[in-house]
C-alpha positions as CSV (number, residue, x, y, z in Angstrom):
1,X,101.6,125.9,111.1
2,X,104.3,126.4,113.6
3,X,105.4,123.8,115.7
4,X,104.1,120.1,116.3
5,X,100.4,119.6,115.5
6,X,98.2,116.7,116.5
7,X,98.0,114.3,113.6
8,X,94.2,114.9,113.2
9,X,94.8,118.7,113.0
10,X,97.4,118.3,110.3
11,X,95.3,115.8,108.1
12,X,92.3,118.2,108.4
13,X,94.6,121.0,107.0
14,X,95.8,118.5,104.2
15,X,92.3,117.8,103.4
16,X,91.1,121.2,103.3
17,X,93.8,122.2,100.9
18,X,93.0,119.2,98.6
19,X,89.2,120.3,98.8
20,X,90.1,123.9,97.7
21,X,92.4,122.9,94.8
22,X,89.9,120.2,93.6
23,X,87.2,122.9,93.5
24,X,89.6,125.2,91.3
25,X,90.4,122.1,89.1
26,X,86.7,121.3,88.6
27,X,85.7,124.8,88.1
28,X,88.3,125.6,85.4
29,X,88.5,122.0,84.0
30,X,84.9,121.8,82.8
31,X,84.2,118.7,84.8
32,X,81.5,120.4,86.9
33,X,79.0,119.7,84.2
34,X,79.4,115.8,85.0
35,X,78.0,116.5,88.4
36,X,74.9,118.1,87.2
37,X,73.9,114.7,85.5
38,X,74.1,112.8,88.9
39,X,71.0,111.5,90.4
40,X,70.2,110.1,93.9
41,X,72.1,107.1,94.0
42,X,75.3,108.7,92.3
43,X,75.2,111.7,94.9
44,X,74.5,109.2,97.9
45,X,77.7,107.2,96.6
46,X,79.8,110.4,96.4
47,X,78.7,111.5,100.0
48,X,79.4,108.2,101.4
49,X,82.9,108.2,99.9
50,X,83.8,111.7,101.0
51,X,82.3,111.2,104.5
52,X,82.8,107.7,105.4
53,X,85.7,106.5,103.3
54,X,87.7,109.9,103.4
55,X,86.5,111.8,106.6
56,X,85.8,109.1,109.3
57,X,88.4,106.8,108.0
58,X,91.3,109.4,108.5
59,X,89.7,110.1,111.9
60,X,89.7,106.7,112.9
61,X,93.3,106.3,111.6
62,X,94.7,109.1,113.6
63,X,92.7,108.1,116.5
64,X,94.5,104.7,116.3
65,X,98.1,106.3,115.9
66,X,97.5,108.0,118.9
67,X,96.9,104.9,121.0
68,X,99.2,102.2,119.3
69,X,102.3,102.6,117.0
70,X,102.2,102.8,113.2
71,X,103.4,99.3,112.9
72,X,100.5,97.9,114.9
73,X,97.9,100.2,113.3
74,X,99.2,99.5,109.7
75,X,98.3,95.7,110.0
76,X,94.9,96.6,110.8
77,X,94.6,97.8,107.1
78,X,94.5,94.2,106.2
79,X,91.1,93.8,107.6
80,X,89.8,95.8,104.6
81,X,89.4,92.6,102.2
82,X,87.7,90.7,105.0
83,X,85.3,93.5,106.0
84,X,84.6,93.9,102.1
85,X,83.8,90.1,101.5
86,X,81.7,90.0,104.7
87,X,79.7,92.9,103.5
88,X,79.4,91.7,99.9
89,X,78.0,88.4,101.1
90,X,74.6,89.6,102.3
91,X,74.5,93.0,100.5
92,X,75.5,91.9,97.0
93,X,75.0,88.4,97.0
94,X,78.5,87.4,96.4
95,X,79.7,83.8,97.2
96,X,82.3,82.8,99.7
97,X,84.9,80.3,98.7
98,X,86.9,78.0,100.8
99,X,90.2,79.9,99.5
100,X,88.6,83.1,100.7
101,X,87.7,81.8,104.0
102,X,91.5,80.4,104.6
103,X,92.9,83.7,103.2
104,X,90.8,85.7,105.7
105,X,91.8,83.2,108.5
106,X,95.5,83.8,107.6
107,X,95.1,87.5,107.6
108,X,93.4,87.4,111.2
109,X,96.1,85.2,112.4
110,X,98.9,87.3,111.3
111,X,97.4,90.6,112.5
112,X,96.9,89.0,115.9
113,X,100.5,87.7,115.8
114,X,101.9,91.1,114.9
115,X,100.0,92.7,117.7
116,X,101.1,90.0,120.2
117,X,104.8,91.0,119.4
118,X,105.4,87.8,117.2
119,X,107.3,88.5,114.0
């Protein structure tokens, strides 16, 4: 690829190469038979991981990088444990602890401080 490319285009090329090389690895590594045993939930999980966690996450990440700098965008990755706990609470029936709530508030405070320019 000659010259500078938009980050999203560059990432699409990287993901395409990864997908192609993974296909060769599965084809010649004997792991394809594992996919034959997958049923509904397993297939949905793989589709979700591939589309949402890999595909959409990279699109949102590079969209954020086109709007704000990497330092500001990077601190938003700390929202992941907060979102995980908040989704696990109603979906999986996980319990929230006082320590988890305080930790989540600390993360929110620090992300806010970094994006306000306070180091």
